[in-house]
C-alpha positions in Angstrom: 204.7 6.3 232.4 207.9 7.2 234.2 206.9 10.9 234.1 203.6 10.1 235.7 205.3 8.0 238.4 207.8 10.8 239.1 205.0 13.4 239.3 203.0 11.2 241.7 206.1 10.5 243.7 207.0 14.2 244.1 203.4 14.9 245.0 202.6 12.0 247.3 205.8 11.6 249.2 205.8 15.0 250.9 202.1 14.6 251.8 202.8 11.1 253.3 205.8 12.4 255.2 203.8 15.2 256.7 200.9 12.9 257.6 203.4 10.4 259.2 205.1 13.2 261.2 201.7 14.4 262.5 200.7 10.9 263.5 204.0 10.1 265.2 203.9 13.6 266.9 200.4 13.0 268.2 201.4 9.7 269.7 204.8 10.5 271.3 204.8 14.3 271.3 206.3 17.1 269.2 209.7 17.5 270.8 210.1 13.7 271.0 209.4 13.5 267.2 212.0 16.2 266.5 214.5 14.4 268.7 213.8 11.1 266.9 214.4 12.8 263.6 217.6 14.3 264.9 218.8 10.9 266.2 217.8 9.3 262.9 219.9 11.9 261.0 223.0 11.3 263.2 222.7 7.6 262.8 222.2 8.0 259.0 225.3 10.2 258.7 227.4 7.7 260.6 226.2 4.8 258.5 226.8 6.7 255.2 230.3 7.5 256.3 231.1 3.9 257.4 229.5 2.2 254.4 231.0 4.8 252.0 234.4 4.0 253.3 233.8 0.3 252.9 232.5 0.8 249.3 235.5 2.9 248.4 237.9 0.3 249.8 236.1 -2.5 247.8 236.2 -0.3 244.7 240.0 0.2 245.1 240.5 -3.5 245.7 238.5 -4.5 242.6 240.4 -2.0 240.4 243.8 -3.1 241.8 243.0 -6.7 241.1 242.0 -5.9 237.5 238.3 -6.9 237.6 235.3 -4.8 236.7 233.9 -3.2 239.9 230.2 -3.6 239.0 229.0 -4.4 242.5 231.1 -1.8 244.2 230.0 0.9 241.8 226.4 0.0 242.4 226.9 -0.1 246.1 228.5 3.4 246.0 225.6 4.8 244.0 223.1 3.3 246.4 225.0 4.7 249.4 224.9 8.2 247.8 221.2 7.8 246.9 220.4 6.5 250.4 222.3 9.4 252.0 220.4 11.8 249.9 217.1 10.3 251.1 218.3 10.6 254.7 218.8 14.3 254.2 215.1 14.8 253.6 213.2 15.2 256.9 210.7 12.4 257.4 210.5 8.8 258.4 209.4 7.4 255.0 212.4 8.7 253.1 214.6 7.7 256.0 213.3 4.1 255.8 214.1 3.9 252.1 217.5 5.5 252.7 218.4 3.0 255.4 217.2 0.2 253.2 219.8 1.3 250.5 222.6 1.9 253.0 222.5 -1.0 255.4 224.9 -3.8 254.3 222.3 -6.6 254.8 219.5 -4.9 252.9 221.6 -3.4 250.1 221.9 -6.6 248.1 218.1 -6.8 247.9 217.9 -3.2 246.8 220.7 -3.8 244.3 218.7 -6.7 242.8 215.5 -4.6 242.6 217.3 -1.7 241.0 219.1 -4.0 238.6 215.8 -5.6 237.6 214.2 -2.1 237.1 217.0 -0.6 235.1 217.4 -3.8 233.1 213.8 -3.6 232.0 214.2 0.1 231.3 217.3 -0.4 229.1 215.7 -3.3 227.2 212.6 -1.2 226.6 214.8 1.7 225.3 217.0 -0.6 223.2 213.9 -2.2 221.6 212.7 1.2 220.5 216.0 2.3 219.2 216.8 2.3 215.4 219.6 -0.2 216.2 217.4 -2.8 217.8 217.8 -5.4 215.1 221.6 -5.5 215.8 221.1 -6.7 219.3 220.0 -10.1 220.5 216.6 -9.7 222.1 216.9 -13.0 224.0 219.9 -11.9 226.0 219.0 -10.8 229.5 220.6 -8.2 231.7 222.2 -9.0 234.9 225.4 -10.6 236.0 227.4 -11.8 233.1 224.8 -10.9 230.5 225.2 -8.4 227.7 223.7 -7.6 224.4 224.9 -10.7 222.6 227.6 -13.2 222.3 231.3 -12.9 221.6 230.8 -10.3 218.8 228.3 -8.3 220.8 225.9 -8.1 217.9 223.4 -10.9 218.3 225.6 -13.9 218.9 229.0 -15.4 218.4 230.9 -14.3 215.3 229.9 -16.4 212.3 226.8 -17.9 213.9 224.7 -17.0 210.8 222.2 -15.0 212.8 221.3 -11.3 212.5 220.9 -9.0 209.5 222.9 -9.7 206.3 224.6 -6.6 204.9 225.3 -6.9 201.1 228.3 -5.1 199.9 231.5 -5.3 197.9 235.0 -5.9 199.3 237.6 -3.5 197.8 241.3 -4.3 198.3 243.5 -1.3 197.9 246.7 -3.3 197.5 
């Protein structure tokens, strides 16, 4: 399913970009469209630089304070992805790039991407040979992992999960 989506995305996005450029060019003129794309690129480069510095400073602060920099790493990745989208000429990719870079829309993009990747990871984990080891009721998101304290389906000694029969051998 993901392959079909990527194929359609790589096929449809350039066609849509060309169609939008032609439509905008027919309304405001060819040189004005090029000037608008140029101004869009300059604004995007400035925003990527500014937000990249903020994300880097937030990452350093989080690491120095000893906490896991989840949000800062996600923000940095979205700024890089948004900057990459801004490199492609066209208004549609620029719109998505700005959506991922601007500080007031980035939390929405972070939530959407977290939801998408959480579903993807749960799907892959369910098909893995190790799926019975993980608690399927645990959700992904902030503060959620694969299980409880032991990481394998719940708190240690909770009596859930597979039972492995064996023999304890004491070498002493």
